[in-house]
MARMI-865241 format. One record per residue: x, y, z of N, C-alpha, C, O in turn. Coordinates in steps of 0.05 Angstrom, whole numbers, plus 5000, padded with zeros to 4 digits. Example, Ala and Ser with C-alpha at 12.3 -4.5 7.8 and 13.67 -1.06 7.14 Angstrom:
! MARMI-865241
526448865156524649105156526449345156528549345169 525749555142527349795143525850015157526850235161 
***
This chain:
! MARMI-865241
528352885012530052844993528653044973526453014962 530353254971530253434945530853364915532953424904 529053254903529253154877529653414867528053344849 530353704859530453844838533053874834533553984813 535253794850537953824847538453564824537853324828 539353634807540453314795542453344796544053524800 542652954788545352814795547852904790549752854805 548153064762550453144749551653454757553753554750 549353574775549853794789550853754822551053944837 551553474829552253484858555053454864556453314848 556153584889558453614897559353324900558053114897 562853364909564053174910564153264947562453374961 567053164953566953134987565752774998566252554988 563952875023563152795029561452485009560852285022 561052484987559252424974559352134970557351994974 561952034961562751834953561751544972561151324964 561851644998562251425025559451485026558351265030 557651665025554151635027553051404992550951274989 555051444976553151354956554551074961552650924957 556550934968558250684969556450554988556150314991 555150775006553250565024549950555019548250385026 549650775006547150714986547150524969544850434965 549250384954548950214921549350054942547149944941 550749924965550849644973548349554987547849314987 546449765001545049685007541949584993540149435001 542549774965541049724942540749494935538649364934 543449404926544649134914545248944926545848744914 545148944961546748674962544348624984544348404995 543048754988540948575011538648475002537048584987 538648245012535548114995533448194998532748355015 531548044976528448164971526648025003526747795010 525848145010523748055037520548115030520148285013 519348055036516748115034514748075064515047935083 513648195060511748335085509748555091509448775082 508448405112505348605115506248875125504649065125 509748935139509849145138510449375112511549285093 510049525112510949665088513749855093513550035109 516249805079518250015076517550335057516250365036 518850505074519450735052520450755031522650825039 520650745002522150684976523351044981522351254987 525750954975526151284965525451384938524051264921 526351574938525251754908526451564889528451434895 525051554859524351354840525651634819524551864818 527851564803528351774781524951684759523651484760 524551944741521851784732522251574705520551494689 524351534705525151414675525151084682524950884668 525351124698525350724710521750714719520050564710 521550874733518950904749516950924729515050774733 516851054710513951024684515050794673513050644671 517250664663518350444660516550154670514950004659 517750164692514949934716512450074717511149964699 510950284728508650214715506950274702504550264705 508850384675507850144644507449874644505449774632 509749664658508749414654507049354675505949144670 506349444698505849394710502349434705500749254709 501549694697499349704679498049494658495649424657 500849394638500249184625498248874636496248754626 499848844659498348604677495448694673494148524661 494248874680492048934682490548914663490949064645 488348724660486148694644482748864648481848874671 481748944633484249084595485749284607485249434626 487849254590489649484601488749814584488149834560 488950004602489150234607491650384591493750464600 490850384563492650484551493650844551495850954554 490750974548491851314569494051264586496251354582 492851034616495351114634497851114618499551294616 497650904609501250734592501850984587503651084601 500251174564501251404546502551614564504751714564 500551634577501651844600504051864616505152074623 504951564624506551564631508851664617510151814632 509651644598512451704581511951944575513952094576 509052084565509152344562509952604580510652834576 509452384604509852734628511552584654511952344654 512252744672514252664692512052854715511253084717 511952634727510152594759510852694776509552814793 514452664773516052714809516252954795516552994771 516153214825516853414814520353514814522053494831 520253594794523253734799524953614779527153724777 524453404763526453294748526253544727524353704722 528953504715530553714688529353504660530453504638 526653324669525553264635522453444627521153584643 522053394607519353574594517953234600515953184614 519753054584517052744591519452624598521752694602 517952394598519352114602521052034574523151904572 519652144559520952014530524352184525526252074514 524252524541526852574533528852464552531052564548 528552254575530352164585531551934566534051904563 529851784554529451554542531751534518533451374512 530851874506532151834474535851884481537751854465 535851934501539351904502540651644492542851614480 538051384502540751224492540151074472540050824473 539851244447540851194424543151274418544051294395 544651354441547251484439549751144433551851114422 547450914452549150614456549650574426551850594416 547150514414547450394383545650434368544550244357 544750794361544150794340539850844334538350964319 539650634356536850514364534750804372535550944392 532250894360530451114367529550974375528850804358 528550914409527350764425524250924428522050824428 524951134430522951274429520751324413518551404420 521651254388518851114356518450994372517051074391 519350744372519050394375516350544397513950554392 517950654426516250604446513550674434512050484433 512550974421509851094417508950904397506550874398 510850714373509050624361508350414368506550324354 509150274386507850014406505950054426504649874436 505850364433502250394450501750514433499550594441 502250644402499550734387497850484376495450464369 500450244379499250004371497049854390495049724383 497649894407496649774434497049474429495549294422 499849494434501649264431503149214456504949374461 502549044470503149004495507048874502508748924518 506848744483509348464480511848704465514048774474 510348804440512549014438513649304458515849384463 511649354464512449564487514549474507516749594510 513449194525515049184547517449094529519049214543 518948984511521748884496522349124490524749134495 521749334482522249514470523549774484525449914477 521649784510522149904531524149754544525949904552 524449554550526149524572529549534560531649604572 528949424526531149434517532849754514535249764508 531449964518530950264522533050254548535550294547 531450174574532150194594535350024608537250094622 535049944604538749764590540149904582541849984597 540249984559541550094540542850314568545050274579 540850524574541350784591543450734607545350884609 543250434625544050434648547050354636548950404651 547550214608550250224598552250524599554450594608 549650634581550051004573551651124596553651254591 550651054626551251204637554251054650555951174663 554450794644556850694653558550784637560850804646 557850874603560350864590561951144596564251214598 558651284600559951604605562251624634564251764638 561351454646562851484669566651424666568451554676 566751234653568851084642570451344628572651454633 568451394609569851614589570451934616572452064608 569752004631570752134660572452034677573252174695 573451784676574751594692576651874712576851904736 577852044688580552194699579252344726580752424744 576352394729574652624741573352514760570952554756 573752364784572952144798570152294807568152134809 569652524813567552664818565752554802563852414810 566252634770563652714754563652414744561652364729 565352164749565351914746562951714758561451544749 563551864784561651774810558651724798557051544795 559352114790556352214791553952064764551552084761 555651944751554351744721554151534737551851454738 556051394751555251134757552851174784552050974796 552351334788550251414811546751404792544651304798 547851594765544951534747544751264735542751164724 547151154739546850904723545150644736543750464727 546250744767545250544790541750654795540050524806 541650894783538250934779536550764767534750614774 537750814745536150574713535450374723533250274722 538550244737539149954735536849854756536149624755 535350044780533549974800531849844778531149614781 531149974758528149804743528649554745526849404747 530749484745531049144737531948974765531448734765 533849144798533948934798533148744817533948514823 530448944829529448744850528448474826526148444833 528848324808528148194790529448004782528747784775 532448124783534247984783535647834806537347654804 534947914822535547804863533347664865533147514885 531647664848528947464855528847194843527646994853 531047194810530647014797534246924786534946724773 535147074794538346954785540547004813542947074809 539846984830541646984854544747064853545947254862 545846764832548746844824548947094805551147214806 547547154791547747414772547147754794548047974788 545947714810545047904827547747924843548748154843 549647674859551547704871553847914853555048094863 554047814822556047934810555848094800557848134787 553048364798552948574793553248734810554048964808 552048554840552148754859555748814870556749014878 556448654867559948714867560948884857562249054869 560548874822561649034817560449404810561649584797 557549394825558049634832558849694851559149934858 559149574860559849594883563649694881564649864897 564949584864567649614859567449894840569350054843 565749964823565450264805565350414824566750614823 563350364854563350634864566350614888567550824889 567050484898569350494917571350604896572650804899 571450484878574050554868574350874857576051054862 572550874842571951254840571351384867571751624868 570251254890570251434911571951504920572251734927 573451314923576451234945577451424929577151634943 578351494909580251764904579051904897580252034879 576751984902575252314890575652314925576252544930 575552104955575552194988578552274982578752514986 580352184975583252274980584252434959586652444955 582552554945583352784939585552764920587352924922 585652554898588052434881586952284864584952154869 588752304833587252184811586451824814586351694835 586251744792585051524792587951364780589251424760 588551164799591551034779590350824766588050724769 592750734745592950514724590950264740588850224728 591350104764590649984764587450034774585849854769 586550224787583850194788582750224765580750074762 583450384741582050404721582150164705580350134689 584249944709582749724702581149604713579749454698 580449594741578349524764576049574753574549394745 574949974748573349964745572249894714569749884713 574049844685573849734666571749534669569349524664 573349364679572849114688569549074703568048894696 569149224717566249184734565249304716562949254722 564949494687563249634674563449424652561549474636 564549244645564449044629561948774639560448634625 562248764667560248604676557748714682555948544680 557248884686555049054691553748974651551748844645 555249074636553949114611553548844592552048814573 555848644606554648374589552748224598551548044585 552548294622549148224641547348254629545648084622 547348564624545048734620544948584575543248464562 546448644571546448614541545148234537543248164523 546648094550545647844548542847744553541447574541 542147964579539447904587536748144584534348124588 537848294578535648434564535548574540533748724533 537848504524537448624500537348414474535548394457 540648214478539448044460537447774452537347554464 536147844430534147644422532047544454531447314460 531247794470530447754482527847644472527547704449 525847484482523247344477521147474499520947394522 520047634490517447804500516047574519515447644542 515447344513513347204519514347044544512646904556 517447074554518646994586517647204596516547144617 517547494588518247724612514647654632514447694656 512947584618510247654631509847984639508848054660 510548104624511748394636512248464669511048594685 514648304669516248264687519648204679520848014669 520148424688522548584680525248324694527248394706 524147984686525747734691528047784672527547874649 530147744678533147704664532847354643532547134654 533047394622531847234603534746964592534746724588 535547044592539146954592539846854606539646924629 541246594597543846434611542046374635539746284636 544146464660543246324685539946284694538946064700 538946484692536046634711535446284720535646114702 535046224743534046024748531346014752530945834769 529346104745527146154746525946364731526946594727 522746254719522446524706520046664723520046904717 518246594739516446744762518846934789521046874797 516847194796518047304803515047344832512547334828 516447404856514047484878512347784854513047954837 510547714866508448074862509648204869511348154886 509048464856510548744855507848864858505548784854 509149164869507349454857509449564848511849524852 508249704836510349954816511250224845510550254868 513250404827513450634833510550724849508450604846 510950954864508151094877505950934886503651034889 506650684888505150554911506150614937508450624947 502350664950504350754980501950544997499550594993 502750315015501150245030501750255061501050115080 503550475057503250485089500850575108499050685096 500650545139498850585155498250885147500051025138 495350985152494951325156495851405175495751275195 497251665175499351705192497652055196497852175175 496352195217496452005241495151685241493851605221 495351625250493951355254490451375277489651485298 489451195260485951395273485651135299486450905301 484451265313483651165349481150905345478850905337 482850725354480650505349479150535369480150615390 475750455368475150555385472650225385470850165369 473550085410472049735414469449795438469849925458 467049655431465649625447466049535476465249605499 467649375466468349135499469649265512469549205536 471349475506472749655520472649795531474049855551 470749905522468350225527467649995555467750075579 466849695549464749675576467449565599466849605622 469549475595472149485621472649235609474249125623 471949075588472748755584474548715574474348795551 477548545581479148485572479048335542477748125540 480348435521479748195494481048025499481347955475 482247875509483847585520482347405519482647185510 478947595539477247445547475547355537474047215551 475047385507473447415489475147265463476547395447 474947065463476946865441476246925407477646965388 473346915411472547015388473047225374473447215350 473147435388473547655378476347735377476947935365 478247575392480547605402481547485367482947595350 480247245367482247085342481547215314483047195295 478347385311477447585291479647715292480547745270 481047825309481948155310485048025296486048165278 485947855303488447665296487647705252488847835235 485747575249485147455223484847765205485447805181 483647975224483948195213486348325201486248495184 487848255209491248435220492748135202495048095208 491647945182493847795175492947785140490847765128 495047805134494647705096494047445092492947375072 494747205117495046975101491846815096491446595087 489547035107487246985098485946945066483946825058 488147095054488347105027489747055012492147065018 488846944980491346844965492247144951491747364960 493847054925496547164908494947354898492847284889 495647604897498447654901497347834933498947974945 495247814940494947984958497147824998497647955018 497547604992498147505013501547545009502547585031 503047534991505747534987506547974990508748084995 504348074985504648364982504048485016504848715023 502848345030502448405056498848555061498048725077 497748415042495548635047493648495063492648275057 493148645085490148585100488248755111488548995108 486048655124484048765127484449065128483549245115 486549045159487449295168489449415150490149635157 490249345132491949465113490249745090491449945082 487949675085485649885067484050065102483650295109 483649775117481549995144484150015167484449825182 485450185168486850325194485650285222484850505229 485450125237484650105257481150185262480150335279 480150045241477650105242477050245222474850195212 478750465211477650745196477950625172477350395164 479450865159480650875136483450845138484450805160 485250875111487250945096487251075075486950945054 487651425074486851525067489351595055489751825045 491451365057494951455031493951185020494851184997 493051035021493050755000492850824974490850964968 494550764951494250724934496750574916498950504924 495550544885496950314880495950494849493850594841 498550474840497950674806496850374787497750144784 494550514776493050374756490450194775488250134764 490850164792488150014816487550284823485150324817 488550464832487150674857487250874833488350814812 485651164839484751304821485551554835486051774825 485551464861487151784878487951644905486551444909 489451684922488951614946487751634965487351864974 486451334979484551244987482551064976480750974990 482851014956480950884946482150564918484250554907 480850444917481650144900479950004889478249894902 479949974867479149744843478149504858479149304848 476949444874477349194893476148864872476448634879 474748974847473248784829475748784802474748684782 477348814800479148854780481048654769480048434770 484148664756484948404743486348374767486148134774 487748524784490348414792490648234814492248054819 487448374834488948154861485747884848487347694847 484747834845482747584835481447654796479447774789 483747544781483447534759480047454748478647564732 479747254765476247104758474347314768472047304759 475147484784472747674791473347944779473248154791 473747914758474848194743471948294728470848154711 471148514735469148564719469448824702467749004704 471148844690472748904667472349174667472149284645 472149324691470249684691472749774707473449634726 473949984703475250194715473350344739472450574734 472750224763471250244784471950344816470650334837 474150404809475150444841473450544856472050704845 472850514887472050614905473150584933474450404944 472150904944474050974963472850824983470450754987 475050804997475550555022473450705050473550925063 471350445051468950625070471050605099473150475099 469950745122470050755152469450375156469050265135 469450265169469149995180466750125218465349975231 467050345223466750495249462850455251461050505235 462650335282459950235283458350135256456550255244 459549865251459149755236456549605234455549525213 455449575262453649385268450449595264448249505271 450949785256448849945258448150025226446050135220 450349935204450150145183449549865158450449935136 448649635158447349485140445749705123445249935131 445049585098446449335079449649415073450549635078 451149215063455249235060455149295038453249235023 456549375032457349485007457449735001456149875016 458649874981458150134971454750124956453250314957 454349974948452350004937450649834950448449864940 450649674968448949584990448049414978445649424970 450349144971448448914954448848724976447448514979 450048764988450048565016448848685027448848925023 447048515049444448395069446248395096445948535116 447848215090449848035112451648085111452948115090 452748145144455748275150457948035137460048095128 456947745139457547475141458947465114461447415112 457047505089456647535059458347705051459447645030 459047935061460548155045463548095055465648185045 463447925077465547865097467547725080469747795072 465847435075466647295054467047355018468647255003 465447505014466547584986469247754990471047694975 469547905005472648065007475247795004477047754988 474247635029477047435027476647294994478447354979 474347104983474647034971474747194943476947234933 473047254934472447434903474947664904476747694887 474347844935476648074920478848004925480348154912 479647884934482947784945484047544944486347504950 482047314934482047134934483546804946484646614935 482846874967483446774984481346444992478946424987 482946245004480546005003478345975016478246165032 476845855018474845925028474645985066474345805083 474746095069474546135097472945915118470745835113 474245845137472345545156469945795171469846045170 467845545185466345705187467545945220467246185225 468545775232470446025250471746175251472646295271 472346205221474346385220472246705212472746935220 469546605191466846805187466846845216467947045225 465446635234463946775260466946985265466347225264 469146945268471447135284470947385281470547555297 471047385251470747715233469247765244469547885265 466747715233464447845244463647875267461948045270 464747705291464147805318466748035326466748155347 468848055304470248345324469548535312468748735323 469848505279467448885261465648885287466449005307 463848795286461748855305463648965325464849115309 464448995341465249085365465949435357465349635369 467149395338467749755327465849835326463849775313 466450105349464550375366465550585332467450565316 463350765336464151055325466551265351466551255375 467451355340467751615357465851785375464151895361 465551845401463951995417464552275399466652385393 462252345394460652505384460952785396458652795405 462153025403462553115424459653345411459853575419 458153295399456453575391453753495389451853645385 453453115395451353005382450353015411451653065432 446452935408445652815433444652575417444952555393 442952335437443552075430442152085406443451975389 439152195394438152255382438952365355437752315334 441052505359442452605328443352855325445552895315 441253105336440753315351443353345359444753185371 444153655346446353885360445653905391443453955401 446953865398447453975429447954345445448954515430 447554385463448254665464451154695459451954925458 452754525456456554605451455654725426456354965424 454354645406454554745378454454995371453155145386 455555095352455855455345453455485331452455305316 452255795339450355785316450355755288448755565283 451155815273452455705252451155395241449755355222 452255175261452554985251449154915258448254695251 447055155277444755135286443255175270441255035266 444155445252443055425223443455345205442055455188 445455105192446054915189443654715181442354635161 443854665219442354415222438754495212437654285207 437554655210435254805199435154685166433354545158 437254775149438254765128437954465126435754415116 439154265132438454065137436153835138435953605128 434354015156431753875155429654005143427353955146 430954215124429454365102427554165082429254055068 425554075075424954085037425054265016424054485010 426454135007427854344973425754194953425353954953 424354454933423654214916424854124891423554004873 428054194887429354024864429953834882432053744872 429453684906430153404913427453334914426953194934 425253384898422753224900421653294930421453104945 420953494938419753524966421353404988420153335007 425053354988425153175008427753275013428953384994 429453245051430053405055433653245070433553005078 435353345070438053175076437253015094438452805091 436153025107434852885130433652625123434352415134 431552665103429552425093431252145094430351935102 434252225083435651955075437451985104436951815121 438952125109440652135134439752325155440052555162 437851985165435352055183437652035211438951835217 437552345227440052305247438152145270439852065287 435752075278434951865295435951635292435651435306 436951655276437651175263441151205252442051065235 442851455271445051545258445251635237447351575225 443851765225444051935207443951705188446151725177 442551465174442951305156439851205157438551195178 438651115131436150995131436450695121434450565123 438950575111438650345104437950275072437150055065 438350515053437250455042438950575021440250765029 439350484987440050614978439750704955438050564943 440450884940439351184922441951244907444351224912 440051344880441651524858441351834852439451964842 443751914862443452154871444552314852444652564853 446052114824447052274805450952224801452252224780 451752194826454152084831455251944815457551984808 453651734808455151494793454851524769453351684759 456551334754457551324716454351084713453451094736 453350984704452350734694453850604676455150744660 454050344675454750144665454350264631455950314613 451050274633450250174588448650414606448450474630 447450504578444850634576442950584587442350354583 441450704601438250574616439950414634438850204628 441150364646441750124668441550314693442250554694 440150124719440150214737442450174772442050154797 445150194749447050134777449250244785451550174786 447050544792448950704800447650914824448051154828 445750664840445650694863448650704885450950634880 447550824910450350714927448050794958446250954958 448850664978448050625001447650975009448351174996 446450965034446151225046448551275064447851135083 450851375071453051295094451651515124449551645127 453251485135452751585158454251865162456551885153 453452015171455652295178455752295207455152515217 456452105222457852075246460552045236461051895218 462352195247465252105249466152345222468352455223 464052415200465352505172467152625169468752595151 467152815192469852835187472552825171473552975154 473752525188475652445191475752365154477652395139 472752235146474152035126473652125100473051995080 474352425104475552475076477252375056479552325061 476152345032474552425010472252245019472052045034 470052405000467052374998466052254976467352264955 464352174976462052064951463351764946465351714958 462251594930462551244934466151194925467951034932 465951474901469051444886471251574897473451544886 471051724919472951994941473052274920474552464922 470952244902471552494882471352814882471852994865 469752804916469653094926471753014961471452864979 474353274951475053204972473753355001475053255020 471453575011471553705029468953645038467753535020 467953675054464753695061463753955049461553945039 464854145050464354465036463454415004461554514992 465654204992464454024955462853964958461154034941 461853784984460153624984457153724982455053624976 458154034991455354144999454154314971451854344963 457454424958456254504930455754444912454854574894 456754074915454553904894452553904886451353944865 451853814917448953784922447654104919445754104903 447854214923446154544914446054604882444254734872 448654464867448654514835446954244832445154264814 446954064841446453774824442253814836440353674828 442153964849438953964857437554254850435254334846 439654354851438654704836437154774876434854814882 438854754890437654834919436955074927435555134946 438455284906439755604918439855724937438955934946 441755484946443655634971445055834967447055804952 444756144979446656264981448856184989448955944992 451156314996454156354994454256275034455656105044 452456445048452856365075450956165081451755975094 448556175074448155805075449055695067450255585085 449655605046452055395043454355375067454855155077 455455565074457555605095455555475122455955275134 453755615125452455405158450755105147448955015161 451754955119450454715112453254535129453354365147 455254665113457454625118458454535146459154295151 458454805169458354785189456854585212457354525236 454254485189453354315209454154015194453953815208 454454015181456753825180458653685192458553445197 460553835196463353885204462653905227464453865243 460253955237460553935268459053615282459753495302 457253575266455653345266457853115258458152895268 458953215242461752995236463752985256465252785258 463853195270466553125288466052855306463852745308 468652765319469752575335471752665349473152845340 472052585368473952565399475752465396475752235388 478352605401481152535398480052195370479151975371 481052395352480152205334483352025320483251875300 485752105334488851905324489751825352489051915374 491051695347493151475365495151715375496851785359 495151825397497851935407499551755417498651545428 502551795416505351635412506151835432505652075431 507251735448510151935458511451695478510651465474 512951745494514551595516513551415535515051265548 509851435536509051285553507251115539505950925546 507451275506505850975502506351015467505351185452 508150815463510150695443508450655417506050655422 508850625398507450415372508250155381506549985376 510750055394512449835395510249755415509649515414 508949885434507049785467504149635449503149415450 503249955427501349765411500349575397498049485394 503249515384503849265377503749165383501749035378 505649055401505648945424503448755433503048525425 501748905454498448845463496848765449494948615454 497648875421495148635402496848435389496148415365 498948285394500048095387500947915414501847685411 500748015435500347915456496947825455496447585460 495247945449491647855451491747645436490447445443 493347665412492547465394493747175399492546975392 496647185412497546905422496046825441496046585448 494746965451492046875482490646665474490246465489 489346695435487746505441488846205432487346035422 491746145436491945925433491445745457491545495460 490745935475490645805509486945635505485745485520 486245725483483345545477484145335448483445095445 485745525427485345275404488444945405488544755389 490345005427491944815427489644525447489544305437 488044605473486744435477484044265458482544065461 484644515437481644375424483444225403482244075388 486144255399487644035381486844175355486644035335 486544415353486144595323487644615310487944855309 488844545299491744515269490944765253492444965249 488644725244488344945219488345195234490445315238 486845255239487945555272489645675276490345905275 490445445284493645545310495445585280496745785275 495245425266498045435248497845665238499945805237 494545795227494646165209495546285228497246455224 494246185266495546445284498046445286499246665286 499246225288501646265291504246375269506446475276 503446345242504246345225504546705220506746805214 502946805222501947115233503547205258505647325251 503247185280504247285298507447245298509047425303 507947065294511447015298512247155281514347265287 510747245242511347405230512147705236514347815233 509947785245508348145254511148055276513148105263 511747965301513348015326515848115320517148305331 516847875289519647925287520248265265522448365261 516848395253517848655238516848845261517149075252 515848845283514548995293516949125312517049365316 519048925324521648995335523049215326523949365343 523249255301523749515285523249745306525049865318 520249785310519050025323519750025350518950225362 521649805370521849935394523550105400525350175384 523250205420525050495426527550335438529550455430 528150195448531150055468529849885440527449835434 532849795425533049655406533849385418533149155415 535749555437537249245451535649115456536448885453 532949125466530948955470529648775448528048605454 530548825417529648595399530448405397529448275380 532748265412533247925416531347905436531447685446 529748045446527847735466525447815445523547655447 525047995429522447965419523247745394521347595387 525147715384525047595377526447175386525946965374 527547205401526246995418523646885428523146655437 521747125426519646995431516746905406514446815408 519147025378517746875359519246715350518346645328 521246595356523546325350520746135372520145905364 519546205393519046065402516245985401515545785415 513846155382511546095362513145835346513045595346 514346005334515245785314515545415314514945245297 516745395346517745115357514945005360514444775352 512045265380509945085380508645035357506744885357 509545185327508045045307509144765297507944625280 511244715308512544555292511144345309509344215297 511544275336509744165347507744055339507743845327 505444205347503344285330503144095305501443915304 505144145283504744015253505843775259505543595243 507343725281508043435286506343285294506643035294 503843445302502243285314502643175353501742995367 504243395358505943225400503343535411504543725420 500743565410499443715425501143695448502743885446 501543585467503043535497505643665495506643725517 507143725475509643865482507544135465507644305484 506544215453505644425446504344655463504544895459 502844525487501844585511503444665533502744805552 506044525528508844595546509844785535510244975550 510544825504511445035486510045245507511145355526 507545255499505445465503505845655530506045905534 505945445543506445475577508945685578508745925581 511445545576514045775562514045925555515646075564 512046045529512446235514510646425538512146585548 508246425546506846565566509346655591509846895596 510846415607512946525622514646795605514647015616 515846765582517546935574516347225575517247435585 514447205562512847425551512247565576511947815577 511947415599510947605630512747645634512547855647 515347565632518447625635519447985630520148195642 518847845600520348085582518848335583519948545577 515648315591514048485579514248735596513448925582 515048815623516149065626519149245614520149475615 519649005606522449165590521249225561523149295548 519449225549517449385525516649555525515749645504 516449705555515049935556516450135556515450365556 
***
């Protein structure tokens, strides 16, 4: 979508029908929560900055520099605003309030509740301003419709919260928006003026929206009720709590292209369905059910960050990530009890070759993969204490992660004959001892014969000590295997390229490399770090749904062990995960006419779960046999 085109310059013609469809989708669809993230339409900078600033207020300690930047800048390219303040200033036309001054004062005074209240009133009045402008231009349907469209962009800041907490109000508002768009939209399509009856309906619809906004977002709004969520505060709101939410600019989509998963047992020709512990761990790795709130409701999983055992270079949550591909895992949002009150986002590490890469954690604080895994579940994402089976299964699965084949490396880590001359010259530099590094070489820590690892943590000067004299900027030595595909680099992802890494080391340790030597050393890193066939390739013979289907079928196969063992706890977790994912994955079918079969399978899993929860294990076994028969019958249709 080209956001350079201001709404005020859009033409009529087919636009009214398009806008009607868009607004109907925005205002009438129910809220959903899932582990499959839907790409959002572009946000207008003003409501986007408003929601991001409220989200930052939910994080402790509040980063007021981030809050200030939201209002002083326009991050989305192409909008005709020098700053978000420019868009907010127009709201003064409604009742003369200088919202810009009030917001600046709240930020200057680090007054979170004042900012929440005054910014919320400003957003409400911006919606009303555009609706009033639309009413004033009712005789020109195209112009009126464009103002309605602008009003809807502003109202988007409140929409999800109204629908979540005030269903009746949401329905009334939705009908009003539909009336607004169809009234002037129809007049525009039919190339006629607005009739008196149309004007009356339009005026009435404007009144509905305005009255709701004034009552819920402007009149004596108690900021203590909002908790920095734009929840309606007046009249009928049936609840004050809203589901966990993430702000505009969040990206939890999988990396594209999707990394190829290499599993040791598959390379040996073993079917995962024959490995109960591994298969159950695979399911847990893809399940939000092992985490607590808010991760559970947001659909966060291990695989959300570690796509197919590798990394998700797209992962980004404003205020929690400082750049795509990193996240502050010990901040306030996911588990306040684990909040270290430091802004220390770390680069998401690849888990390939995990059984060789101990110790674990960017600073190497965990010698045990089991302890590290428990820390992620319980401390980082507020999950309940995992059972021994769950930890066994997760560890068993992750220990099967293998690196991509390295086409230019011999087993001992030296370059093979296929490597270029530049890479060979770089290999010599990699093994050279430098005075600036204490007469050590790059290979002193990145031991080629040990998968380019030494199993230790070092302070190379890339960290930010928490206090003078603190020795907490030691980070473990990362492998170079597959490193080409794991950018950006360093513990915080602060260097974008391997060439940048070489330049940093050259400057940090005064190695004295010339341009040619730096290029050769980079060539060595790129050659040693190359992985064969790094990404999944989807085509007509290998669709995305087939990948999903194969995984979910494997997960469900673990019921053949769980049901005879009468293990209700682990069976329920499995069934919740697989049934939910089946329904979500149906959208990836090439032939959507097959979707009812996927839903039928999911319904069958729900029936199995109901039988297990009722303690009827004989019925559960019978239903599972039926599920297996359906799966076998329908599988050819999914190819």
